[in-house]
N, C-alpha and C positions, 0 to 999 in steps of 0.2 A: 525462173531459177533464182531463189533467194540468195544464193551465194554471191551473186553479182550485184546485189543492191547497193554496194559501196560505189558503184560506177554511176555517177549522177548524169552523165551524158546519155540520154535516153536512146538516141540513135545507135551509139556505140554498144550500149548494153544489149539492145535488141539484136544487133549484128552478131555479137558474141554468143548470145543465147542460141540463135539460129545455127551458128557454126558448131557449137558444142552439141546441139541436137543432131546435126548432120554427122559429127564425129561418132557419136554413139550408134547411130543408124548404120553407118559403114562398119563399125565394129561388129555389130550383130550380123550383118550380111556376110562378113568375112568368115564367120564361124560355120557357114554352110559347107558341109563336107562335099557337096556335089560340085562346088566351084573348082575350076582348074587352079593349079598351084600358081601360075602366072597371075591370075586374077586376084588371088589372095595376097600375093606379094605386092602387086601394084596398089591394092586397096590399103595395105599396111603403110605403104609410102605416102598415100594421100592422107591417111590419118595423121601420120607424123607431120606432114606439111601443115595441116590444120592446127594440130596441137601447138607447134612452134609459133604459128601465126597468132594464135590466141594469146599465148604467153607474151609474145612481143607486144601485142596491142595493150595488154594489161600493164606491162612495164612502161610503155610509152605514155599511157594514161596517167600513171602515178608520177612520172617524170614531169609532165605538163602541169598537173595539179599542184605538185610541190613547188613549182615556180623556180626551180634551180636550173643551172645551165651546164652543159658539157662544152668544154672549150677545146680548141685545137690551136696549133701554132702555124701561122702563115708567114712565109719568108717574102719580104717585099724589098724592092729597090736592090735586087741582086746585082752585084758588080763582080766581074772577073778581074783578078789581080794580074799584073804582067807575068809573063811566062817564067821570069827568073825566080819567082816565088814558088817554092816546091815544098811539099810535105815529105819528110824523110822516109816515110813508109809507103808513099804513093807517088813515086817519081813519075813525072810526065803528065799527071792529071792536073787540071786547072784548080786553082784555089779561088774561092769566092768569098765575098763578104755580103751580108744582108742584114736587114732590120727584121727582128722577130716580133711579130704582133700576135697577142693572144686574142682570139675571136670566139664568139659563141657559135656553136654548130647550129645550123638551121634544122628544123624538124626533118626535112627530107634527107639530110646528111647523116642522121642518127640511125644506126643499125642495131641489131640485137646485141652484138658484141659490146658496143658502146654502153647500152643500157645495163647489161649484166655487170660490166666492169664498174660503172658508176654506182650501182646499188651495192655491189660488193665492197667498194671503198667506203661507202657510207655505212657499212655494216647493217644494211637492211635486207641483205640476202646472204644466206650461209654459203660458205665456200663450196661445199658439196653440191648444193642446189645450183649454184652458178656453173660449176663444172658439168653437171648433168644437163643443164639447159644448152650449154655450148656444144657438148657432145651430140645432143639431139639435133642441134642446128647443123652440125656437120652431115648428119644423115639427110636432113632436109635439103641441103645443098647438092645432094646427088641427083636432084631433079634437073639440074643443068645437064643436058644430055651429053655434053662433052666430058663430063666427069665420070669416073668409075662408079658403078652402083654399090650401095652399101651391101656388104656381104651378109650382115646379120639383121636384115629388116624382116623380122619374123614376129610371131605372136608375142613372144616374151618381150621384145623391144617395144611393141605397141602397148602392152600392159604397163610396162615401165613408164612409157610416155604419158599414158592416161593418169597414172599415179602422180607423176610430176605436175601435170596440169591441175589436178585436184589440189595438190599441196600448194602450188603457186596461188591459186585462187583463194584458198582458205587462209593463207598467211599474208596475202597482199594488203589487206586493210591496215595491218600494223604499220606499213610504210607511211601512211598518211598521218598517223598519230605520232610517229617518231621523227618528225622533221628536225634536223640538226643544223 
């Protein structure tokens, strides 16, 4: 798939190509009218899972190639003040002091929300695209069996997800050129 030539990590590119091929095979299978509705719905959910995973992998690849960092604040040396110190709006709750330290997030700490927010702030991803990715991620998160199922995980949602995937892959190489 020539659209992924911008990914220089051969192993990642091959994994993404295989995943995209699987997505489209599932999409074709889901069109079989002989399949039960539950099969089609679960297939749509798997497609969404893969689409979001591919988008996340592409964004993480660009994040790493760009060599930038996502930071978070860690509170260290937390100390509780004596009980006579109170906040006027939160009477009875302890008051603490701490040292705030900005740290780089490690790769395993970075999620899709972090990546989308990072690229949106850098103006390398349009706000609508960012919103669409995060909305689709909410659908993906319904794979956690303790969460309610997405009510509209249907063919229209899958087609929208596939369009978002194609859009992301086609626009992604600009992120490498526009390092700010």
